[in-house]
C-alpha positions in Angstrom: 17.1 14.2 -26.2 14.1 15.6 -27.5 11.1 17.3 -25.6 8.8 14.4 -26.0 11.5 11.7 -24.2 11.7 14.7 -21.2 8.1 14.1 -21.0 8.0 10.7 -21.1 10.8 10.1 -18.4 9.2 13.1 -16.1 5.5 11.1 -16.3 7.7 8.0 -15.8 8.6 9.4 -12.8 5.6 11.2 -11.1 4.0 7.7 -11.6 6.7 6.2 -9.5 6.5 8.2 -6.7 2.8 8.3 -6.3 3.2 4.5 -6.4 5.7 4.4 -3.5 3.6 6.9 -1.6 0.4 4.9 -2.1 2.0 2.2 -1.1 3.6 3.9 2.3 0.3 5.2 3.2 -1.5 1.8 2.5 1.1 -0.3 5.4 4.3 -0.1 3.0 6.0 -3.5 2.1 6.4 -4.8 5.4 2.7 -4.7 6.5 0.6 -7.3 6.2 1.8 -10.7 5.9 5.4 -9.8 5.3 5.5 -13.2 3.4 4.1 -15.3 5.9 0.9 -16.1 4.0 0.3 -19.1 6.5 0.1 -15.8 9.6 -2.1 -14.2 7.4 -4.6 -16.5 7.2 -4.7 -17.3 10.7 -5.1 -13.6 11.1 -8.0 -13.6 8.8 -9.7 -17.0 10.5 -9.5 -15.2 13.5 -10.6 -11.7 13.4 -10.0 -9.2 16.7 -13.2 -7.5 17.7 -14.4 -4.4 16.4 -15.1 -1.6 19.1 -18.3 -0.6 19.0 -18.5 2.8 19.1 -21.2 4.4 21.4 -24.1 6.7 20.1 -25.3 9.6 22.7 
C-alpha cells in the first residue's frame, strides 16, 4: 500500500465521519417520518402554530 492509497482511505473515512455527524445533528435516521410518508404529509398539512416571541 503506497502513500496515495493511504491518503485516499483517510479522506474517505473523514467524509464518512462528517456525513454521520451531519445526519445525527439534523434529526438522525429515525427523525422525521420514520418511513411513514402518509404521517409526514399529515404533519405538513396541519403545521403546529409557532410561538410568537414578545418584543420588549
